[in-house]
C-alpha positions in Angstrom: 17.9 24.7 6.8 16.8 22.0 9.1 18.1 21.4 12.7 21.0 23.1 14.3 22.9 26.1 12.8 26.1 25.5 11.0 29.2 26.1 13.2 31.6 28.3 11.5 35.4 29.0 12.0 36.5 32.4 10.6 40.1 32.2 9.5 41.6 35.7 8.6 44.7 37.5 9.8 42.9 40.9 9.8 41.0 41.4 13.1 38.5 43.9 11.5 37.8 41.4 8.7 37.0 38.6 11.2 34.8 41.1 13.1 32.9 42.1 10.0 32.4 38.4 9.1 31.3 37.5 12.6 28.7 40.4 12.8 27.4 39.3 9.5 27.0 35.7 10.6 25.7 36.4 13.9 22.7 38.2 12.5 21.6 34.9 10.6 19.9 32.0 12.3 21.7 29.6 9.9 25.0 30.1 11.5 26.9 30.0 14.8 30.5 31.3 15.0 32.5 28.5 16.7 35.8 30.4 16.7 38.5 32.6 14.9 41.8 31.8 13.6 44.5 34.5 12.8 46.5 32.3 10.5 46.5 29.0 8.6 48.2 27.0 11.4 45.8 28.1 13.9 42.8 27.3 11.6 44.3 23.7 11.3 44.6 23.4 15.1 41.1 24.8 15.8 39.5 22.4 13.3 40.7 19.6 15.5 39.5 21.1 18.8 36.3 22.8 17.6 35.1 20.4 14.9 33.4 23.2 12.8 31.1 22.4 10.0 32.8 25.0 7.8 35.9 27.1 7.6 35.6 30.5 5.9 39.3 30.7 4.9 41.2 33.8 3.7 43.5 32.8 0.9 46.5 35.1 2.0 47.6 34.6 5.6 50.9 34.2 7.4 52.5 31.0 8.9 50.5 28.8 6.7 48.5 30.3 3.7 44.8 29.7 3.4 45.5 27.4 0.4 48.0 25.2 2.3 45.7 25.2 5.5 42.8 24.1 3.3 44.9 21.1 1.9 45.8 20.0 5.4 42.3 20.4 6.7 40.7 18.4 3.9 43.3 15.5 4.5 42.8 15.5 8.2 39.1 16.4 8.5 37.5 15.7 5.1 34.0 16.3 6.6 34.9 19.9 7.2 33.9 22.2 4.4 36.1 25.1 3.3 35.0 28.2 1.5 37.6 30.7 0.4 37.5 34.4 1.5 39.1 36.6 -1.2 39.2 40.1 -2.5 39.9 38.9 -6.0 38.7 35.8 -7.9 42.3 35.2 -9.4 42.0 32.1 -11.5 45.3 30.4 -10.2 44.4 30.7 -6.7 40.8 29.6 -7.2 42.0 26.5 -9.2 44.4 25.5 -6.4 41.7 25.9 -3.8 39.4 23.8 -5.8 42.1 21.1 -6.2 42.6 21.0 -2.6 39.0 20.5 -1.8 37.4 23.9 -1.2 33.6 24.0 -1.7 33.6 27.4 -3.3 34.7 31.0 -2.7 33.1 34.2 -1.5 34.4 37.7 -2.6 34.9 40.0 0.5 33.3 43.0 -1.5 30.1 41.3 -2.3 26.8 42.8 -1.1 26.0 41.3 2.5 22.7 40.0 1.4 24.2 38.3 -1.6 27.2 37.0 0.4 24.8 35.2 2.9 22.5 34.0 0.2 25.5 32.4 -1.7 26.9 30.9 1.6 23.6 29.4 2.4 23.3 27.9 -1.1 26.8 26.4 -1.0 25.9 24.8 2.4 22.6 23.6 0.9 24.8 22.0 -2.0 22.6 23.7 -4.6 24.8 26.6 -5.4 25.0 27.5 -9.0 28.6 27.8 -10.1 29.0 31.2 -11.7 29.7 31.3 -15.4 32.4 33.8 -14.7 34.3 31.3 -12.6 33.9 28.6 -15.4 35.2 31.2 -18.0 38.2 31.9 -15.7 38.8 28.2 -15.2 38.7 27.7 -19.1 41.2 30.5 -19.6 43.5 29.1 -17.0 43.5 25.6 -18.6 43.7 26.9 -22.1 47.0 28.9 -21.3 48.4 25.8 -19.6 48.8 27.3 -16.2 46.9 24.7 -14.3 50.0 22.7 -13.6 51.1 19.2 -15.0 51.7 17.4 -11.6 48.1 16.5 -10.8 46.7 13.1 -10.8 45.0 12.2 -14.1 41.3 12.6 -14.3 38.9 9.6 -14.5 37.7 9.2 -18.0 34.7 11.1 -19.1 33.5 7.9 -20.8 32.5 6.8 -17.4 29.4 9.1 -17.7 26.1 8.1 -19.2 24.5 10.5 -21.7 22.1 11.7 -19.1 25.0 12.3 -16.8 26.8 14.3 -19.4 23.8 16.5 -19.8 23.8 17.2 -16.1 27.5 18.1 -16.1 26.7 20.7 -18.8 23.9 22.1 -16.8 26.0 22.3 -13.6 28.9 23.9 -15.3 26.5 26.5 -16.9 25.7 27.6 -13.4 22.1 26.1 -13.2 20.6 25.1 -9.8 19.1 21.8 -9.2 15.7 23.2 -9.6 16.5 24.7 -12.9 18.2 21.4 -14.1 15.0 19.5 -13.1 12.8 21.9 -15.1 15.2 21.7 -18.1 15.4 18.0 -18.2 11.9 17.4 -17.0 12.8 15.2 -14.0 12.3 15.4 -10.2 14.7 17.6 -8.2 15.6 14.7 -6.0 16.6 12.8 -9.2 18.9 15.6 -10.0 20.6 15.4 -6.6 21.0 11.6 -7.0 22.6 12.0 -10.4 25.0 14.7 -9.2 26.0 12.6 -6.2 26.7 9.6 -8.6 28.6 11.7 -11.0 30.9 13.1 -8.2 31.6 9.5 -7.0 32.3 8.3 -10.5 34.8 11.2 -11.2 36.2 11.1 -7.6 35.2 14.8 -7.1 33.9 16.5 -3.9 31.6 19.3 -5.1 30.1 21.2 -7.9 32.9 23.6 -8.3 35.4 20.8 -8.8 32.9 19.3 -11.3 32.8 22.6 -13.3 36.7 22.5 -13.4 36.5 19.0 -14.6 34.0 19.9 -17.3 36.3 22.8 -18.5 39.3 20.5 -18.6 37.5 17.9 -20.9 35.6 20.3 -23.0 32.3 19.2 -21.6 31.0 22.8 -21.3 31.4 23.4 -25.2 28.1 21.8 -25.7 26.6 24.9 -24.0 27.2 27.0 -27.2 25.6 24.6 -29.5 23.0 22.7 -27.6 19.4 23.7 -28.5 16.8 24.4 -25.9 14.1 21.8 -25.5 
């Protein structure tokens, strides 16, 4: 991390849960707690007044759910990142959160050190998307529960062969450094490629890119692609 700490808004309807997250964050120089919200509606309002860098958003809250609040926040304040807090990585909820622009998710029962490490990686935009999440998304699409009302995806044909390689690597959970080593290119080149891919496909982050790859069968190459 360079510069000022990330300003975090904690949104959870359970006071003890908010206190636990605050205690965890306040012990890390990366983060500064900007405020707390007890429901989705309050989270939306505080995003306007506090202008946090990130909202840690519980999925299930009264008034407005975390999912509905995420959708509204990303519409009103697209620069604000949202990471979902959940006790269960249920595929339907995670898929909806990804559709609404969430950057990722954190399980509340994760080990504190792992929780902080993953949060830092998400903010550094080099977080490996877990294979477990990709598998859940694949199952979700395969069973047809992803919903049919969404806007059609941009054509995968927009991607160059090199960009398709990177999509496979990202969806397999590899970090930028691992991708750079695999493809024998510079890490900054990887970052530039991923930025271009997200722009071409009208996506916001690596989690959405993994969902896109699952929808279009781009992850299937992982099982047949030989190691170089």
